[in-house]
gemmi code that builds the backbone of each chain (N, CA, C; Angstrom):
import gemmi

chains = {
    "A": [
        ("MET", (-8.310, -1.550, 12.889), (-7.308, -2.713, 12.577), (-6.025, -1.940, 13.001)),
        ("PRO", (-5.572, -2.294, 13.864), (-4.356, -1.682, 14.528), (-3.126, -1.729, 13.578)),
        ("PHE", (-2.942, -2.549, 12.642), (-1.719, -2.498, 11.665), (-1.652, -1.468, 10.668)),
        ("SER", (-2.789, -1.233, 10.401), (-3.144, -0.573, 9.301), (-2.384, 0.495, 8.868)),
        ("ASN", (-2.082, 1.006, 9.917), (-1.030, 2.457, 10.226), (0.698, 2.000, 9.820)),
        ("LEU", (0.587, 0.903, 10.235), (1.848, 0.372, 10.144), (2.488, -0.133, 8.506)),
        ("PHE", (1.660, -0.579, 7.714), (1.495, -1.066, 6.820), (1.177, -0.021, 5.750)),
        ("ALA", (1.227, 0.930, 5.872), (0.746, 2.542, 4.883), (1.338, 2.234, 3.964)),
        ("ALA", (2.679, 2.175, 3.775), (3.501, 2.255, 2.723), (2.986, 1.393, 1.752)),
        ("SER", (3.023, 0.641, 2.103), (2.602, -1.271, 1.136), (1.417, -0.739, 0.434)),
        ("ARG", (0.383, -0.196, 1.555), (-1.185, 0.238, 0.736), (-0.733, 1.454, -0.362)),
        ("ILE", (0.136, 2.210, 0.143), (0.068, 3.381, -1.446), (1.092, 2.696, -2.217)),
        ("SER", (2.156, 1.924, -2.236), (2.544, 1.039, -3.170), (1.806, 0.437, -4.009)),
        ("GLY", (0.671, -0.185, -3.762), (-0.358, -1.327, -3.820), (-1.318, -0.315, -4.795)),
        ("SER", (-1.351, 0.925, -3.917), (-2.519, 1.687, -4.943), (-1.914, 2.082, -6.338)),
        ("GLY", (-0.067, 2.614, -6.215), (0.276, 3.209, -7.456), (0.324, 1.880, -8.351)),
        ("MET", (0.607, 0.749, -8.013), (0.584, -0.621, -8.637), (-0.577, -0.677, -9.455)),
        ("SER", (-1.906, -0.610, -8.548), (-3.213, -0.711, -9.304), (-3.358, 0.569, -10.678)),
        ("ALA", (-2.859, 1.510, -10.197), (-2.927, 2.842, -11.249), (-2.184, 2.306, -12.240)),
        ("GLU", (-0.818, 1.992, -12.339), (-0.427, 1.534, -13.250), (-0.578, 0.192, -14.237)),
        ("ARG", (-1.386, -0.403, -13.298), (-1.995, -1.649, -14.256), (-3.396, -1.214, -14.856)),
        ("LEU", (-4.232, 0.138, -14.273), (-4.907, 0.544, -15.390), (-4.674, 1.123, -16.270)),
        ("ARG", (-3.500, 2.238, -16.235), (-2.910, 2.501, -17.645), (-2.568, 1.624, -18.662)),
        ("MET", (-2.047, 0.579, -17.681), (-1.597, -0.628, -18.978), (-2.831, -0.657, -19.669)),
        ("GLU", (-3.909, -1.264, -18.899), (-5.254, -2.108, -19.495), (-5.711, -1.255, -20.588)),
        ("VAL", (-5.116, 0.613, -20.287), (-6.024, 1.403, -21.388), (-4.877, 1.554, -22.485)),
        ("ILE", (-3.684, 1.569, -22.374), (-2.674, 1.578, -23.324), (-2.859, 0.048, -24.327)),
        ("ALA", (-3.359, -0.941, -23.640), (-3.755, -2.410, -24.558), (-4.942, -2.025, -25.463)),
        ("ASN", (-6.080, -1.476, -24.622), (-7.269, -1.342, -24.915), (-7.132, -0.295, -26.725)),
        ("ASN", (-5.897, 0.764, -26.455), (-5.280, 1.636, -27.310), (-5.083, 0.835, -28.614)),
        ("ILE", (-4.361, -0.065, -28.448), (-3.593, -0.536, -29.168), (-4.498, -1.829, -29.957)),
        ("ALA", (-5.453, -2.146, -29.127), (-6.238, -3.538, -29.843), (-7.308, -2.457, -30.685)),
        ("ASN", (-7.190, -1.584, -30.240), (-8.655, -0.515, -31.434), (-8.115, 0.057, -32.013)),
        ("ALA", (-6.548, 0.097, -32.478), (-6.128, 0.668, -33.438), (-6.548, 1.061, -34.759)),
        ("ASN", (-7.384, -0.016, -35.088), (-7.970, -0.040, -36.545), (-9.464, -0.054, -36.251)),
        ("SER", (-10.084, 0.105, -35.408), (-11.584, 0.072, -35.074), (-11.831, 1.491, -35.638)),
        ("THR", (-12.848, 0.936, -36.770), (-13.872, 2.743, -37.014), (-15.346, 2.419, -36.490)),
        ("LYS", (-15.723, 1.859, -35.746), (-16.660, 1.921, -35.156), (-16.263, 1.666, -33.549)),
        ("SER", (-16.881, 2.570, -32.728), (-17.276, 3.084, -31.365), (-18.331, 2.865, -30.307)),
        ("ALA", (-18.220, 2.821, -29.257), (-19.618, 3.044, -28.539), (-20.285, 4.192, -28.714)),
        ("ASN", (-19.826, 5.376, -28.901), (-20.159, 6.789, -29.059), (-20.132, 7.100, -30.428)),
        ("GLY", (-20.488, 6.109, -31.332), (-20.177, 6.510, -32.908), (-19.344, 6.975, -33.633)),
        ("GLY", (-18.959, 6.810, -34.335), (-17.509, 7.329, -34.951), (-16.714, 6.614, -34.883)),
        ("PRO", (-14.918, 6.797, -35.419), (-13.971, 5.879, -35.223), (-13.859, 6.055, -33.430)),
        ("TYR", (-12.895, 4.977, -33.027), (-12.212, 4.940, -32.015), (-11.360, 6.081, -31.679)),
        ("ARG", (-11.441, 6.824, -30.316), (-10.329, 7.740, -30.264), (-9.419, 7.195, -29.065)),
        ("ARG", (-8.318, 7.296, -29.389), (-7.447, 6.770, -28.144), (-7.519, 7.432, -26.626)),
        ("GLN", (-7.443, 6.505, -25.623), (-8.182, 7.144, -24.305), (-6.666, 7.412, -23.348)),
        ("ASP", (-6.645, 8.366, -22.355), (-5.475, 8.406, -21.675), (-6.468, 8.087, -20.453)),
        ("VAL", (-5.571, 7.801, -18.955), (-6.167, 8.101, -17.804), (-5.540, 8.908, -16.967)),
        ("VAL", (-6.316, 9.468, -15.983), (-6.313, 10.816, -15.547), (-5.827, 10.251, -14.023)),
        ("PHE", (-4.601, 10.455, -13.133), (-4.436, 10.218, -11.911), (-4.526, 11.449, -11.101)),
        ("ALA", (-5.035, 10.852, -9.723), (-5.139, 11.794, -8.613), (-4.344, 11.097, -7.561)),
        ("GLU", (-4.141, 12.103, -6.532), (-3.177, 11.781, -5.311), (-4.264, 11.812, -4.419)),
        ("VAL", (-4.665, 10.601, -3.529), (-5.901, 10.471, -2.517), (-5.003, 10.766, -0.988)),
        ("LEU", (-5.693, 11.559, -0.343), (-5.417, 11.901, 1.000), (-6.721, 11.089, 1.808)),
        ("ALA", (-6.178, 10.243, 2.439), (-7.133, 9.501, 3.207), (-6.899, 9.901, 4.598)),
        ("GLU", (-8.594, 9.431, 4.976), (-9.049, 10.453, 6.090), (-8.308, 9.104, 6.929)),
        ("GLN", (-7.489, 9.832, 8.317), (-6.845, 8.737, 9.193), (-7.908, 8.441, 9.969)),
        ("ALA", (-7.445, 6.939, 10.988), (-8.664, 6.239, 11.608), (-8.915, 7.437, 12.841)),
        ("ALA", (-10.134, 7.256, 13.725), (-10.825, 7.967, 14.609), (-9.913, 8.169, 15.413)),
        ("GLY", (-9.099, 9.019, 16.490), (-8.490, 8.925, 17.971), (-7.182, 9.721, 16.954)),
        ("ALA", (-6.881, 9.703, 15.966), (-5.177, 9.872, 15.811), (-5.436, 11.461, 14.990)),
        ("LYS", (-4.644, 12.281, 16.171), (-4.883, 13.627, 15.984), (-5.961, 14.252, 15.215)),
        ("GLY", (-7.098, 13.991, 15.983), (-8.069, 14.860, 15.489), (-8.651, 14.516, 13.727)),
        ("GLY", (-8.408, 13.396, 13.266), (-8.676, 12.935, 11.800), (-7.899, 13.840, 11.150)),
        ("VAL", (-6.719, 13.957, 11.236), (-5.530, 14.686, 10.206), (-5.701, 13.481, 9.156)),
        ("GLN", (-5.504, 14.146, 8.081), (-5.207, 13.500, 6.643), (-4.273, 12.933, 6.587)),
        ("SER", (-4.155, 11.752, 6.067), (-2.929, 10.900, 5.922), (-2.537, 10.514, 4.205)),
        ("LEU", (-1.598, 10.290, 3.993), (-1.250, 10.219, 2.709), (-2.046, 8.338, 1.872)),
        ("GLY", (-2.732, 8.683, 1.101), (-3.351, 7.415, 0.748), (-3.065, 7.037, -0.828)),
        ("GLY", (-1.938, 7.106, -1.281), (-1.719, 6.420, -2.541), (-2.068, 7.535, -3.706)),
        ("VAL", (-2.687, 6.501, -4.762), (-3.233, 7.402, -6.158), (-4.477, 6.776, -6.294)),
        ("LYS", (-4.868, 7.134, -6.757), (-6.150, 6.776, -7.767), (-6.779, 6.950, -8.891)),
        ("ALA", (-7.244, 6.403, -9.793), (-7.455, 7.082, -11.059), (-8.898, 7.448, -11.049)),
        ("VAL", (-9.023, 9.083, -11.802), (-10.196, 9.734, -11.648), (-11.213, 9.500, -12.902)),
        ("GLU", (-10.437, 9.746, -14.005), (-11.135, 9.314, -14.992), (-10.243, 8.962, -16.012)),
        ("LEU", (-11.087, 8.409, -17.325), (-10.508, 8.506, -18.420), (-10.936, 9.236, -19.584)),
        ("VAL", (-9.995, 10.152, -20.346), (-10.364, 10.858, -21.149), (-9.925, 10.759, -22.609)),
        ("GLU", (-10.599, 11.278, -23.499), (-10.294, 10.807, -24.731), (-9.781, 11.797, -25.415)),
        ("ASP", (-8.890, 11.112, -26.517), (-7.605, 12.265, -27.290), (-8.431, 12.993, -28.348)),
        ("GLN", (-8.580, 14.087, -27.906), (-9.386, 14.910, -29.365), (-8.898, 15.205, -30.290)),
        ("SER", (-7.562, 15.113, -30.871), (-6.875, 15.280, -31.762), (-7.337, 14.915, -33.374)),
        ("GLN", (-6.861, 15.342, -34.236), (-7.694, 14.970, -35.416), (-7.338, 13.488, -35.718)),
        ("LEU", (-8.619, 13.096, -36.298), (-8.393, 11.741, -36.821), (-7.778, 11.738, -38.267)),
        ("PRO", (-6.622, 10.670, -38.412), (-6.183, 10.410, -39.730), (-7.179, 9.842, -40.941)),
        ("ARG", (-7.368, 10.444, -42.201), (-8.659, 10.047, -42.742), (-7.466, 9.151, -43.953)),
        ("VAL", (-8.068, 7.983, -44.366), (-7.546, 7.034, -45.191), (-8.333, 6.944, -46.645)),
        ("PHE", (-8.094, 6.674, -47.796), (-8.844, 6.493, -48.689), (-8.930, 4.969, -48.840)),
        ("MET", (-10.095, 4.753, -48.596), (-10.860, 2.883, -48.599), (-12.441, 3.212, -49.378)),
        ("PRO", (-12.502, 3.340, -50.575), (-13.882, 3.498, -50.952), (-14.695, 2.212, -51.117)),
        ("ALA", (-13.877, 1.096, -50.519), (-15.084, -0.376, -50.511), (-15.393, -0.540, -48.997)),
        ("HIS", (-14.811, 0.355, -48.278), (-14.923, 0.402, -46.549), (-16.299, 0.819, -46.587)),
        ("PRO", (-17.025, 0.133, -45.363), (-18.466, 0.716, -45.131), (-18.754, 1.995, -44.688)),
        ("ASP", (-17.252, 2.220, -43.644), (-17.718, 3.496, -42.748), (-17.241, 4.823, -43.981)),
        ("ALA", (-16.807, 4.415, -45.280), (-16.451, 5.110, -46.214), (-17.530, 6.358, -46.333)),
        ("ASP", (-16.857, 7.772, -46.353), (-17.869, 8.859, -46.574), (-18.090, 9.041, -48.252)),
        ("ALA", (-18.713, 10.109, -48.587), (-19.153, 10.416, -49.997), (-17.663, 10.203, -50.988)),
        ("GLN", (-16.663, 10.902, -50.196), (-15.344, 11.025, -51.284), (-14.879, 9.740, -51.007)),
        ("GLY", (-14.992, 8.602, -50.260), (-14.354, 7.708, -50.243), (-13.335, 7.597, -49.115)),
        ("TYR", (-13.184, 8.562, -48.380), (-12.591, 8.437, -47.358), (-13.003, 7.831, -45.804)),
        ("VAL", (-12.060, 6.909, -45.372), (-12.612, 6.676, -43.993), (-11.557, 7.331, -42.606)),
        ("SER", (-12.396, 7.662, -42.091), (-11.622, 8.130, -40.349), (-11.405, 7.487, -39.722)),
        ("MET", (-9.772, 7.014, -39.609), (-9.074, 6.319, -38.527), (-8.940, 6.578, -37.160)),
        ("PRO", (-8.684, 5.639, -36.545), (-8.204, 6.047, -34.792), (-7.335, 7.086, -35.220)),
        ("ASN", (-7.019, 7.749, -33.728), (-5.805, 8.239, -33.768), (-5.127, 7.854, -32.442)),
        ("VAL", (-4.756, 6.281, -33.135), (-3.963, 5.807, -32.015), (-2.712, 6.079, -32.607)),
        ("HIS", (-1.828, 6.403, -32.416), (-0.394, 5.764, -32.889), (0.486, 4.947, -32.264)),
        ("LEU", (0.910, 4.045, -33.167), (1.620, 2.807, -31.998), (2.942, 3.103, -31.381)),
        ("PRO", (3.901, 3.825, -32.575), (5.589, 4.552, -31.495), (4.702, 5.183, -30.396)),
        ("ILE", (3.755, 6.099, -30.096), (3.020, 6.596, -28.773), (2.716, 5.455, -27.681)),
        ("GLU", (2.066, 4.568, -28.406), (1.594, 3.703, -27.204), (2.409, 2.619, -26.484)),
        ("MET", (3.734, 2.451, -27.494), (4.759, 2.027, -27.353), (5.319, 2.668, -26.034)),
        ("VAL", (5.942, 3.006, -26.373), (6.233, 4.449, -25.543), (5.749, 4.576, -23.747)),
        ("ASN", (4.575, 4.696, -24.106), (3.683, 4.957, -22.783), (3.602, 3.560, -21.948)),
        ("LEU", (3.677, 2.417, -22.939), (3.564, 1.015, -22.456), (4.873, 1.049, -21.647)),
        ("ILE", (6.028, 1.710, -22.340), (7.621, 1.199, -21.361), (7.725, 2.120, -20.121)),
        ("THR", (6.417, 3.194, -20.320), (6.515, 4.009, -19.257), (5.976, 3.923, -17.789)),
        ("ALA", (4.686, 2.743, -18.359), (3.595, 2.029, -17.510), (4.399, 0.872, -16.731)),
        ("THR", (5.300, 0.280, -17.693), (6.154, -0.528, -17.070), (7.339, -0.548, -15.906)),
        ("ARG", (7.813, 0.776, -16.057), (8.733, 1.064, -15.258), (8.335, 1.648, -14.236)),
        ("ALA", (7.065, 2.173, -14.469), (6.277, 2.704, -13.236), (5.604, 1.899, -11.857)),
        ("TYR", (5.200, 1.062, -12.837), (5.076, -0.149, -11.995), (5.769, -0.838, -11.294)),
        ("GLU", (7.076, -0.618, -12.032), (8.537, -1.470, -11.604), (8.991, -0.555, -10.293)),
        ("ALA", (8.988, 0.583, -10.251), (9.378, 1.349, -9.310), (8.624, 1.560, -7.973)),
        ("ASN", (7.328, 1.670, -8.131), (6.130, 1.093, -7.209), (6.174, -0.084, -6.313)),
        ("LEU", (7.044, -1.104, -7.552), (7.027, -2.778, -6.395), (8.433, -2.318, -5.960)),
        ("LYS", (9.428, -1.725, -6.271), (10.706, -1.539, -5.860), (10.415, -0.563, -4.287)),
        ("ALA", (9.576, 0.107, -4.572), (9.273, 1.002, -3.263), (8.630, 0.070, -2.333)),
        ("ALA", (7.802, -0.848, -2.759), (7.095, -2.165, -1.776), (8.167, -2.849, -1.141)),
        ("GLN", (9.401, -3.509, -2.057), (9.938, -4.197, -1.719), (11.156, -3.397, -0.673)),
        ("ALA", (11.780, -2.046, -1.029), (12.281, -1.068, 0.252), (11.634, -1.281, 1.141)),
        ("PHE", (10.296, -1.082, 1.487), (9.701, -0.557, 2.642), (9.579, -1.994, 3.279)),
        ("ARG", (9.530, -3.206, 2.443), (9.649, -4.554, 3.148), (11.009, -4.780, 4.019)),
        ("GLN", (12.082, -4.428, 3.270), (13.274, -4.982, 3.774), (13.601, -3.811, 4.850)),
        ("MET", (13.249, -2.694, 4.851), (13.156, -1.510, 6.192), (12.687, -2.404, 7.403)),
        ("ASN", (11.350, -2.786, 7.147), (10.765, -3.838, 8.332), (11.552, -4.584, 8.538)),
        ("GLU", (12.238, -5.690, 7.762), (13.043, -6.649, 7.979), (14.304, -6.262, 9.064)),
        ("GLN", (14.709, -5.095, 8.655), (15.601, -4.882, 9.493), (15.532, -4.083, 10.490)),
        ("ALA", (14.090, -3.656, 10.896), (13.781, -3.219, 12.171), (13.662, -4.388, 12.906)),
        ("LEU", (13.340, -5.751, 12.524), (12.964, -6.808, 13.235), (13.979, -7.013, 13.738)),
        ("THR", (14.969, -7.324, 13.296), (16.535, -7.531, 13.690), (16.775, -7.082, 14.958)),
        ("LEU", (15.934, -5.828, 15.317), (16.550, -5.500, 16.391), (16.137, -6.273, 17.782)),
        ("LEU", (14.949, -7.124, 17.808), (14.378, -7.720, 18.395), (15.347, -8.745, 18.878)),
        ("ARG", (16.171, -9.276, 18.032), (17.114, -10.215, 17.600), (18.117, -10.215, 18.149)),
        ("GLY", (18.541, -11.044, 19.536), (19.423, -11.175, 20.734), (20.725, -10.062, 19.919)),
    ],
    "B": [
        ("MET", (33.116, 21.351, 43.332), (32.892, 22.253, 42.097), (33.047, 21.615, 41.125)),
        ("ALA", (34.032, 20.415, 41.039), (33.763, 19.778, 39.760), (32.589, 18.852, 39.287)),
        ("LEU", (32.160, 18.540, 41.048), (31.270, 17.914, 40.825), (29.725, 18.079, 40.593)),
        ("GLU", (29.501, 19.455, 40.373), (28.695, 20.142, 40.668), (27.409, 19.789, 39.643)),
        ("PRO", (27.733, 19.624, 38.445), (26.858, 19.063, 37.609), (26.117, 18.202, 37.627)),
        ("LEU", (26.801, 17.132, 38.437), (26.043, 15.867, 39.122), (24.519, 16.092, 39.863)),
        ("GLY", (24.883, 17.231, 40.606), (23.526, 17.800, 41.217), (22.426, 17.480, 40.385)),
        ("ALA", (22.386, 17.682, 39.315), (21.349, 17.803, 38.419), (20.630, 16.501, 38.721)),
        ("ILE", (21.522, 15.337, 38.482), (20.685, 13.857, 38.813), (19.946, 14.001, 40.109)),
        ("GLY", (19.737, 14.691, 41.253), (19.214, 14.803, 42.230), (17.474, 14.661, 41.577)),
        ("ASN", (17.473, 15.478, 40.424), (15.802, 15.553, 39.521), (15.415, 14.652, 39.295)),
        ("LEU", (16.359, 13.246, 39.156), (15.412, 12.363, 38.597), (14.623, 11.823, 39.695)),
        ("GLY", (14.648, 11.986, 40.858), (14.078, 11.528, 41.780), (12.465, 11.528, 41.579)),
        ("THR", (12.248, 12.670, 40.838), (11.071, 13.220, 40.705), (10.005, 12.343, 39.792)),
        ("LEU", (10.898, 11.520, 38.976), (10.541, 10.779, 38.167), (9.763, 9.496, 38.528)),
        ("GLY", (10.205, 9.211, 39.765), (9.353, 7.955, 40.704), (7.797, 8.849, 40.754)),
        ("ARG", (7.423, 9.711, 40.982), (6.100, 10.386, 41.355), (5.383, 10.264, 40.095)),
        ("MET", (6.142, 10.590, 38.725), (5.307, 10.722, 37.465), (4.166, 9.549, 37.443)),
        ("PRO", (3.099, 9.835, 37.265), (2.081, 8.683, 36.992), (2.155, 7.814, 35.940)),
        ("ALA", (2.319, 8.082, 34.838), (2.379, 7.107, 33.788), (3.997, 6.141, 33.911)),
        ("LEU", (5.070, 6.392, 34.879), (6.269, 5.026, 35.123), (5.392, 4.212, 36.158)),
        ("ASN", (4.687, 4.640, 37.252), (4.650, 3.563, 38.046), (2.847, 3.396, 38.381)),
        ("PRO", (1.774, 3.475, 37.512), (0.617, 3.355, 37.426), (0.061, 2.952, 38.768)),
        ("GLN", (0.571, 1.375, 38.882), (-0.111, 0.480, 39.970), (0.346, 1.213, 41.645)),
        ("VAL", (1.494, 1.817, 41.471), (1.729, 2.324, 42.901), (0.713, 3.797, 43.070)),
        ("GLU", (0.480, 4.156, 42.096), (-0.220, 5.446, 42.341), (-2.002, 4.916, 42.560)),
        ("SER", (-2.600, 3.731, 42.076), (-3.834, 3.999, 42.094), (-3.786, 2.681, 42.961)),
        ("GLY", (-2.675, 2.084, 43.635), (-3.154, 1.256, 44.460), (-3.356, -0.038, 44.115)),
        ("GLN", (-3.695, -0.336, 42.749), (-4.565, -2.272, 42.573), (-3.824, -2.020, 41.208)),
        ("PRO", (-3.688, -3.832, 41.162), (-2.646, -4.314, 40.305), (-2.901, -3.726, 38.767)),
        ("THR", (-2.711, -3.743, 37.672), (-2.631, -3.161, 36.351), (-1.907, -4.363, 35.553)),
        ("ALA", (-2.708, -5.843, 36.125), (-1.951, -6.766, 35.163), (-2.552, -6.596, 33.535)),
        ("GLY", (-3.615, -6.316, 33.668), (-4.372, -5.969, 32.609), (-3.742, -5.592, 31.091)),
        ("THR", (-2.951, -4.651, 31.332), (-2.161, -3.562, 30.573), (-1.214, -4.111, 29.302)),
        ("PHE", (-0.543, -5.053, 29.919), (0.412, -6.149, 28.999), (-0.324, -7.155, 28.141)),
        ("ALA", (-0.933, -7.716, 29.017), (-2.415, -8.758, 28.376), (-2.815, -8.147, 27.261)),
        ("ASN", (-3.235, -6.693, 27.818), (-3.959, -5.910, 26.365), (-3.332, -5.822, 25.599)),
        ("MET", (-2.036, -4.771, 25.555), (-0.838, -4.960, 24.429), (-0.736, -6.159, 23.404)),
        ("LEU", (-0.723, -7.136, 24.171), (-0.217, -8.157, 23.684), (-1.539, -8.845, 22.947)),
        ("ASN", (-2.449, -8.715, 23.147), (-3.906, -9.054, 22.463), (-4.163, -8.268, 21.391)),
        ("GLY", (-3.749, -6.752, 21.455), (-3.728, -5.814, 20.651), (-2.980, -6.348, 19.337)),
        ("LEU", (-1.654, -6.504, 19.676), (-0.840, -7.046, 18.291), (-1.468, -8.297, 17.892)),
        ("LEU", (-2.102, -9.194, 19.001), (-2.223, -10.376, 18.318), (-3.608, -10.252, 17.215)),
        ("ASP", (-4.098, -9.371, 17.772), (-5.462, -8.916, 16.690), (-5.095, -8.441, 15.379)),
        ("GLY", (-4.099, -7.596, 15.403), (-3.502, -7.094, 13.981), (-2.773, -8.249, 13.613)),
        ("GLN", (-2.434, -9.216, 14.015), (-1.600, -10.121, 13.106), (-2.671, -10.967, 12.711)),
        ("ARG", (-4.033, -10.894, 13.759), (-5.121, -12.267, 13.049), (-5.564, -10.972, 11.822)),
        ("THR", (-5.876, -9.809, 11.599), (-6.654, -9.349, 10.826), (-5.866, -9.295, 9.511)),
        ("ALA", (-4.471, -9.120, 9.849), (-3.360, -9.353, 8.442), (-3.518, -10.664, 8.084)),
        ("ASN", (-3.452, -11.639, 9.016), (-4.009, -13.130, 8.571), (-4.982, -13.201, 7.363)),
        ("THR", (-6.411, -12.901, 8.354), (-7.485, -13.063, 7.897), (-7.409, -12.176, 5.796)),
        ("ASN", (-6.822, -10.806, 5.969), (-6.819, -10.251, 4.638), (-6.519, -11.283, 4.110)),
        ("ALA", (-4.683, -11.835, 4.343), (-4.077, -12.716, 3.325), (-4.536, -14.179, 2.661)),
        ("ASN", (-5.220, -14.756, 3.770), (-6.512, -15.645, 3.716), (-7.502, -15.364, 2.829)),
        ("GLU", (-7.980, -13.971, 2.669), (-9.385, -13.910, 1.856), (-8.442, -13.607, 0.439)),
        ("ALA", (-7.574, -12.564, 0.347), (-6.955, -12.378, -0.937), (-6.458, -13.830, -1.643)),
        ("ILE", (-5.757, -14.628, -0.829), (-5.522, -16.076, -1.661), (-6.955, -16.852, -2.121)),
        ("THR", (-7.867, -16.597, -1.352), (-9.309, -17.441, -1.513), (-9.853, -16.364, -2.753)),
        ("GLN", (-9.736, -15.302, -2.915), (-10.207, -14.679, -4.072), (-9.034, -15.046, -5.302)),
        ("LEU", (-7.907, -15.180, -5.292), (-6.667, -15.484, -6.325), (-7.497, -16.687, -6.783)),
        ("ALA", (-7.682, -17.946, -5.790), (-8.171, -18.841, -6.172), (-9.317, -19.277, -6.797)),
        ("THR", (-10.458, -18.270, -6.142), (-12.081, -18.506, -6.975), (-11.944, -17.425, -8.278)),
        ("GLY", (-10.758, -17.027, -8.725), (-10.780, -16.016, -9.885), (-11.236, -14.590, -9.688)),
        ("GLU", (-11.854, -14.663, -8.294), (-12.171, -12.879, -8.255), (-11.374, -11.761, -7.619)),
        ("ALA", (-9.658, -12.102, -7.825), (-8.769, -11.481, -7.062), (-8.601, -10.424, -8.587)),
        ("GLN", (-8.622, -8.818, -8.265), (-8.508, -7.690, -9.133), (-7.031, -7.900, -10.004)),
        ("ASP", (-5.782, -7.927, -8.884), (-4.794, -8.227, -9.436), (-3.816, -8.896, -8.786)),
        ("LEU", (-2.840, -9.300, -9.225), (-1.814, -10.017, -8.392), (-1.380, -9.471, -7.319)),
        ("HIS", (-0.700, -8.502, -7.342), (-0.167, -7.604, -6.717), (-0.842, -7.404, -5.367)),
        ("SER", (-2.316, -6.985, -5.312), (-2.597, -7.013, -3.894), (-2.306, -8.004, -3.360)),
        ("VAL", (-2.642, -9.205, -3.807), (-2.701, -10.272, -3.071), (-1.109, -10.828, -2.597)),
        ("SER", (-0.125, -10.778, -3.266), (1.117, -10.424, -2.886), (1.406, -9.492, -1.633)),
        ("LEU", (1.213, -8.322, -1.692), (1.289, -7.526, -0.725), (0.336, -7.720, 0.648)),
        ("ALA", (-0.810, -8.497, 0.492), (-1.340, -9.258, 1.649), (-0.613, -10.250, 2.276)),
        ("VAL", (-0.292, -11.183, 1.535), (0.854, -12.104, 2.387), (1.802, -11.834, 3.100)),
        ("ALA", (2.804, -10.582, 1.828), (3.640, -9.991, 2.578), (3.513, -9.525, 4.029)),
        ("GLN", (2.477, -8.672, 4.431), (2.111, -8.015, 5.545), (1.787, -9.231, 6.569)),
        ("ALA", (1.001, -10.122, 5.932), (0.942, -11.161, 7.281), (1.760, -11.749, 7.664)),
        ("GLU", (2.863, -11.834, 6.508), (4.181, -12.854, 6.954), (5.294, -11.749, 8.101)),
        ("LEU", (5.373, -10.576, 7.771), (5.770, -9.443, 8.167), (5.309, -9.636, 9.764)),
        ("SER", (3.739, -9.473, 10.238), (3.048, -9.169, 11.285), (3.711, -10.166, 11.832)),
        ("PHE", (3.529, -11.387, 11.199), (3.532, -12.533, 12.135), (5.369, -12.762, 12.762)),
        ("ARG", (6.071, -12.391, 11.723), (7.252, -12.135, 12.459), (7.680, -11.609, 13.304)),
        ("MET", (7.002, -10.269, 13.353), (7.114, -9.471, 14.773), (6.412, -9.887, 15.737)),
        ("ILE", (5.077, -10.738, 15.704), (4.910, -11.209, 16.906), (5.599, -12.358, 17.261)),
        ("LEU", (6.680, -13.213, 16.278), (7.275, -14.354, 16.444), (8.684, -13.610, 17.384)),
        ("GLU", (9.104, -12.310, 16.823), (10.311, -12.041, 17.506), (9.852, -11.369, 19.035)),
        ("MET", (8.674, -10.900, 18.752), (8.587, -10.402, 20.536), (8.482, -11.869, 21.638)),
        ("ARG", (7.759, -12.800, 20.922), (7.423, -13.760, 21.684), (9.001, -14.241, 22.533)),
        ("ASN", (10.073, -14.359, 21.391), (10.965, -15.118, 21.532), (11.924, -14.171, 22.610)),
        ("ARG", (11.745, -12.878, 22.269), (11.891, -11.925, 23.213), (11.824, -12.015, 24.745)),
        ("LEU", (10.486, -12.313, 24.988), (9.927, -12.339, 26.017), (10.053, -13.918, 26.601)),
        ("THR", (10.159, -15.044, 25.955), (10.312, -16.067, 26.646), (12.145, -16.146, 26.813)),
        ("GLU", (12.778, -15.599, 26.138), (14.061, -15.373, 26.725), (14.701, -14.478, 28.132)),
        ("ALA", (13.239, -13.495, 28.204), (13.598, -13.197, 29.393), (12.827, -13.812, 30.657)),
        ("TYR", (12.010, -14.547, 30.190), (11.471, -15.631, 31.382), (12.583, -16.361, 31.608)),
        ("GLN", (12.823, -16.942, 30.587), (14.017, -17.760, 30.993), (15.147, -17.338, 31.855)),
        ("GLU", (15.778, -16.296, 31.679), (16.735, -15.325, 32.186), (16.177, -15.352, 33.404)),
        ("VAL", (14.980, -15.202, 33.873), (14.584, -14.974, 35.353), (14.764, -16.256, 36.114)),
        ("MET", (14.469, -17.160, 35.249), (14.246, -18.689, 35.955), (15.638, -19.090, 36.401)),
        ("ARG", (16.339, -18.455, 35.507), (17.886, -19.044, 35.854), (18.431, -18.492, 37.027)),
        ("MET", (17.576, -17.169, 37.409), (18.626, -16.517, 38.321), (18.883, -17.163, 39.941)),
        ("GLN", (19.731, -16.846, 40.555), (20.485, -17.668, 41.812), (19.468, -16.955, 42.608)),
        ("VAL", (19.039, -18.036, 44.066), (18.207, -17.544, 44.995), (18.954, -17.691, 45.996)),
    ],
}
model = gemmi.Model(1)
for chain_id, residues in chains.items():
    chain = gemmi.Chain(chain_id)
    for i, (resn, *xyz) in enumerate(residues, 1):
        res = gemmi.Residue()
        res.name, res.seqid = resn, gemmi.SeqId(i, " ")
        for name, pos in zip(("N", "CA", "C"), xyz):
            atom = gemmi.Atom()
            atom.name, atom.element = name, gemmi.Element(name[0])
            atom.pos, atom.b_iso = gemmi.Position(*pos), 0.0
            res.add_atom(atom)
        chain.add_residue(res)
    model.add_chain(chain)
structure = gemmi.Structure()
structure.add_model(model)
structure.setup_entities()
């Protein structure tokens, strides 16, 4: 694919946008499960965080002996927040312990909201980078015009 | 004395012997294929970008698309590469017409 290197910047921005989109999903999942006392691995839901890593793509053969090129970002894992779970007194709740306390998820809405704004802004930044790249290309094309 | 620096221009004559600049003279056979190859390479790239954009749009229409921005990026890439081809074609046509208008 001869054009793949030409549009590397746009591919990198795309990977950034995909990553931020995943972060958005994780935050939405945290907010949705802010009151879930049951989860897949038993116990109450724990808030999740996404871990990103830089990607170095192997450049196509023939280009300076397989030199590493920039490949953007990718999400490597989802980690659970191991902070303490708040305990709420609800004796009637089916998940209540002997003392009548229920462990609630450690999701704090203000934190999630701030993360949400950060994810939105980071997405916007990637979008802006893609737009700037496109604009640069268009300006370069004007060289061909008489 | 004042013209002495211009003597360096004489070295430019060696440029004509550089194989990269006039391969057809060196090899003695026409290399008409190279320009066509280059154009074909560009067109291939455009075709790939176009196919990618088409696939992305199809995936969006069928609900298989993972995210909207990759579709938008694929379409933007196809548009940009197409416009590059278009500009080059315009430029080539212009050059051809320029030659045709030449007085003989």
